[in-house]
N, C-alpha and C positions, 0 to 999 in steps of 0.2 A: 586029596593029599597025594594021590598017586603021581609020581613023577616030580614032586617038589624037591627042591634042594635041601641039603642037610641043615642049613642055617634056618630056613623057614620052619622045618619040622621041629627043630629045637625050640624055637620061639613059641610055637603052638603047644608043645609039650609042657614048657614052663608055665604058660598061661593056664593050661588045664589043671596042672598040679596045684598051682596057687589058688585057683578057683575052688577046687575040691577041698583044700585045707580050710579056706574061709567058710564054705558051706558047712563042713563038718563041725567046725568050731561053733558056729551059730547054732546048729542043730543040737550039739552037746549042751550048750548053755541053756537053751530053751527047755530041754528035757531034764536038766539038772544033773546030767551025767558028770561024774568026776573022772575025767580021763587024763592021760599024760598031756594031750594036746591042750585041754582046757586049763590044766595046771600051769603049763608053760605060758599060755596067754595071760593068765592072771598074774604070774610072776613078772612078766614083761610090763603089764599095766601097773603093778605095784611100784616098779622102779621108775616108770616114765609118766604115769598119769594116775596117781593114787585115787583121785575122785572117781575116775572111770572104773578102776578096780573095785572100789566100794560099791558103785552102782551095779556092776556085773554080779558081784556076790549077793547083793540084795535081790536082784531080779532073776537069779539063776533058778531055773525050773518054772518060769512064768513065760507068758507070751509077751515078750518085751515090745515087739512091734505093734501090738494091739493097743498099747498105751500112748501112742503118738499118732498123729494124722500123717499118713504116708502120702 
């Protein structure tokens, strides 16, 4: 990244932050943590995808990924 322009640095920074938020949200749900981030995700899902929100609440604290073939 040394010597890269500001626009490229901003793109990578945004990607890194978004990736970390996604990872942390997944990790929180798997561990069953009740965090501000997981609450915001569930509220968003309640408004836009109620079936997905119901699924996430039912599976919170479980290994969601192990129940499907990846």
